[in-house]
C-alpha positions as CSV (number, residue, x, y, z in Angstrom):
1,M,14.3,1.7,10.0
2,G,15.3,5.2,9.1
3,R,15.9,4.5,5.4
4,P,13.7,6.4,2.9
5,I,11.2,4.2,1.1
6,F,11.9,4.1,-2.7
7,A,9.2,5.4,-5.1
8,R,8.4,2.0,-6.6
9,A,6.1,-0.7,-5.3
10,M,6.1,-4.5,-5.4
11,R,2.8,-5.9,-6.9
12,F,1.3,-9.3,-6.8
13,D,-1.3,-10.6,-9.4
14,D,-3.5,-12.2,-6.7
15,M,-4.1,-9.0,-4.8
16,K,-6.0,-5.7,-5.6
17,F,-4.2,-2.7,-4.1
18,E,-6.3,0.2,-5.2
19,D,-8.9,1.0,-2.5
20,H,-7.7,-1.9,-0.3
21,F,-8.8,-1.4,3.3
22,L,-5.2,-1.8,4.5
23,V,-3.7,0.9,2.3
24,G,-1.4,3.0,4.6
25,F,-0.9,0.2,7.1
26,K,2.7,-0.5,8.1
27,W,4.1,-3.8,9.4
28,P,7.3,-4.0,11.4
29,V,9.5,-6.9,10.1
30,I,12.6,-8.2,11.8
31,S,15.3,-9.6,9.6
32,Q,16.0,-13.2,10.5
33,R,19.6,-12.8,9.3
34,T,20.7,-9.5,10.9
35,G,18.0,-8.7,13.4
36,E,17.5,-5.4,11.8
37,R,14.0,-3.9,11.8
38,Y,12.3,-2.9,8.5
39,T,8.9,-1.4,7.7
40,V,6.6,-2.9,5.0
41,E,3.8,-0.6,3.9
42,L,0.8,-1.3,1.7
43,T,0.1,1.5,-0.7
44,D,-2.5,1.8,-3.5
45,K,0.4,0.8,-5.9
46,G,1.6,-2.3,-4.0
47,F,4.0,-3.0,-1.1
48,T,7.0,-0.9,-0.2
49,C,9.8,-1.7,2.2
50,D,12.7,0.4,3.6
51,C,15.3,-2.4,3.3
52,I,18.3,-2.1,1.1
53,G,17.2,-4.9,-1.2
54,F,13.9,-3.3,-2.0
55,N,15.6,0.1,-2.7
56,R,18.0,-1.6,-5.1
57,H,15.8,-4.2,-6.8
58,G,12.2,-3.1,-6.1
59,K,11.4,-6.4,-4.4
60,C,12.3,-8.1,-1.2
61,K,11.4,-11.1,1.0
62,H,10.0,-8.8,3.7
63,A,7.2,-7.5,1.4
64,T,6.7,-11.1,0.0
65,S,6.2,-12.5,3.6
66,I,3.6,-9.9,4.4
67,H,1.8,-10.6,1.1
68,D,1.9,-14.3,1.8
69,L,0.5,-13.7,5.3
70,L,-2.4,-11.6,3.9
71,V,-3.4,-14.1,1.2
72,S,-2.9,-17.2,3.2
73,P,-5.7,-19.8,2.7
74,E,-6.0,-20.3,6.4
75,D,-9.6,-20.3,7.8
76,D,-8.8,-17.5,10.2
77,P,-10.1,-14.2,8.6
78,V,-7.2,-12.3,10.2
79,Y,-4.9,-14.0,7.6
80,N,-7.2,-13.9,4.6
81,L,-7.4,-10.2,3.8
82,T,-7.5,-9.9,0.0
């Protein structure tokens, strides 16, 4: 969890990031493969993650999983936060 977050952000077309009420919120994510803990943050530019894959490629499954959770079509408003 101590890796610096890279300056780019992962964006999704179905979500508006600027002025989103969760900007600045950080989600702890545990890697299913290694058990390592990462942090996904919502910024006004998109999602960031402190995992190696995000730092190398600008995208990762950790950020994608948080995005998918937030835009889920479930009836529970906790999961529909777009």
